[in-house]
N, C-alpha and C positions, 0 to 999 in steps of 0.2 A: 380336602386337607392337602392333597398333593399339589393342587393348583396354588393354594396359599403359600406352601413351602417354595414352589417355583418362583412366585412373585417376590417373596422375601429374598431368595437367592439372587434374583436379577437386581433387586434394589441394592443388596450388598455389593454386587459387582459394579454397579453404576457409581456408588459412593466411593468404592476403592479406586475406580478409574478417575474420578474427579480429584481425589486426593493425590493420585500419581501425577496427573496433569499439573496440579499446583506445585508439587515438589520438583518436577522436571521443567517447569516453566523457564526459569532463568538459565539453567545449563543448556537447554535446547535452543534458547534464544542466542546465546553466545556461539554455540556450534553452528547455528544457521548463518550467523554473520560471517564466521570464518569460512564456511562452505561457499557463501556468496562471493567472498573475496577470492577464493581459489578458482572458482568458475570464471569470474571476471578476468583474472590474470591469465588463465589458460586460454580463454577465447580471444583475448586482445593481443597477447604477447607470446603465446605458446607455453607448453608445460615443461617440467623437468622432473627429475626423480623425487625430489623433496615434496613438491606439490602433489605428485601422484601418490606417494605414500601417505601424506596427510589426508588426501581425499579418500583413499581407501579406508583409513582408520575412522574418519567421520562417517563415511557411508555405512560401515559395519555398525556403528553406534545407532545410526538412524534405523537400520534394519532391526536391531535388537529392540529399540523403543517401539517400533511399529508392531512387531510380533508380540511384545508384552501387552500393548494396548489392545491388540486383536484378541488375545487370550482372555483378557478381562472384560471385553465388550459383551454385554448381555445379549445383544442382537447382532450376530456376526454379519448377516447379509446387509443390514442397514449400515453397519460400520464400513463395509467394503464399498457400498454405493456412495457413501459420503467421502471416501478417501481413494476413489479409483485412480485419480491423477497421481496421487502419492505412490500407489502401487506401481504404476507404469514408470514413474521417475526413479523408483528404487530398483526396478528390474533392468533398466537401460544400462546403468554402469556395469552391471554384471555381464551383460552381453558384450559390452565394449572392452572390459578389462580381461575377461577370460576367453574371449573369442569362441563362444559356444557355437555360433553359426558362422560358416564361412562367408555367407552373403554379407555379413556386417563389415567385411573388409572392403566392399565396394564403396567408392566415393559417395555415391548418391545415398546409400544406406547409412553411411557414417554421418552425412549431413542431416538425414532424418532423425537419427538417434541424438544428434547434437541439439536439434530443435526441441525434441521432447525433454532433453536435459535442461534446456533454458527455461521452458515453460514450467517444468517441475521445480526448478530452483526458485523461480519467481513465486510459484504457489506456496512453497515452504516459507520463503522469506516474508511474504505477505501475511501468512498465518502468524509468524513470529512478531511482526510489527503490530498486528491487530491485538495480540495478547499483551504486548508491552504498552501500547497506546490506546487501550480500550476506552478510556474516558476522554481522550483528546481527538475528536473526530477530524478537525482540520489538520492537526499534527500528523495523524495517521495518513490522511490523503496526501499531504505534502511529502512525507517520508516514502510512501508507496510510489509517488510520481518520480522521486529521485531514484528509487530502485529500478523502476521500469526504464528510466532514461539510461542509467548506467549499464544495466544488463542488456537492454535492447541494442544499445550502441555496440557493445562487445559482440553480440550475436550477429549484427549486420556486418561488422568487420570480418567476422569469421566466415560468413556466407558469401560476402560480396567484396573480397579484396581486389585491389587494382591489378595485382599480379595474375589473377585468374579471370576477372570480369572486366570488360571494357568500360571505362568510366567509373569503376568501383572506388572504394575508399582506400586512401593511401595511409591513413593513420587512425588511431583510436579517437584523437581529437576531431578529425574529419567526420567520423561516424557519429561522434557525440553531438556535433553541431547539426547534422542531418536529422538525427533522431529527435533532437529538441524542436526543430522546425516541424517535424511530423506531429509531435505531441501537441504543439500549439496550433495545429491545423493550418499552418502557413504552407508547409510543404516546400519542395524544391524541384529543380529540373530533372534530377536523377530519380529513376524508378528501378527497383530491384529486377535482376535478370533471372535469378535462380528461383525455383519453386519455394524452397525453404525461406529465402529472403522475402518473397512476396507474402507468404503466410505470416511471418514474423512482423512485417510492416503492417499488415492488416490488423493484427492483434494490437500493435502499438497504437495505430490510428484509432481503433475502437476504444481503447482505454483513454486516449487523449480526448475524444469527444465526450466521454462520460465524466472524466475528471475535470476538464476545462470548465464545464458548466457549473460544477460544484464550487470550484475555486473562485470563479468570477462572482457567483452569488455570495460567497463568504466575504470577499472583499467589499462588495456593494453593501452588504449588511453591516460590516464594520464601519465604513465611512458614513453611512446613514446614521448609525448609532452615535458616531463621534460628533456629527453635526448637531444632532438632537441634544447631546450632552453639553455641547458648547453653548447652544442657545439657552439651555436651562441654567447654566452656571454663569451667564454673562452678567456682570455687575450693572446696577442701575446707573444711567447717565445723569448729569447735572440737570438736564431738561426734565427728565422723569421725576427727579426729586422735587424740583420747583413746582411742577404741575401737581404733584401729590400734596405739597405744602399748601398750595392755593386752594385745593379742593377741601382740605381739612379746615382751613380758615373760613371758607364759605359755609361749611356745615356748622361751625361754631356760631357764626353770625346769625344764621337762620334759626338755630336753637335758641339763642338769646332773644331774638325777636319774638319767637313764639311764647317764651316765658313771660315777657313784658306784656304781651297781649292777653294773657290768660286772666279772666276776672277773678277777683278775690271775694269769697263769700263772707 
């Protein structure tokens, strides 16, 4: 009896969590896009008070949403396992903003926290895109590739600026071009000098290898289908019509000959 009651309670929690996800789907999508824009601007051009206050407000909303979902989750451990990257991404801004640990003031530690923030932002944005484009697989991959391109370029500019790294990036456009070359597996003569830049470049390259094959296959499938459709819809030429007419006439003559040759009882 107790086991059945526990199962019913877990089922109720699961259904409530699903309804909450559906209700928060669009609001969290909008907030995720705004958060992505704030992170991109801060990484590429530096922050200001307005961006920081907006970021804190959205971050608090993300925290509240995660705590609420965690409270409703029937299996807490499985929920944490599935969202461990989200947990880390939510903790890093707290360490960064409130300076809980003095070590986070070191430049290397700040770059590490920035890398986690970039990966966490990409993870949340990808989840939002997946929810919004769940039935458009190619659209989802294309949007995700644009997200990786924009966020990766901002991160590389933050880790590898020309003012700190020899041969580094001079502008966001410069970093955007380099990231695009890396995504298409073409590459360039410059390779990151910082550990964080190398890790981010590795992640971008790994995504590019995975996504490039899918996009190439999608384009090939599209053009193959287009060619097949064109052949199927091609109108008959004058030669084809003449040949068909001649074939019908020959069949009529053969049929008439057979009728005349048939004996009459």
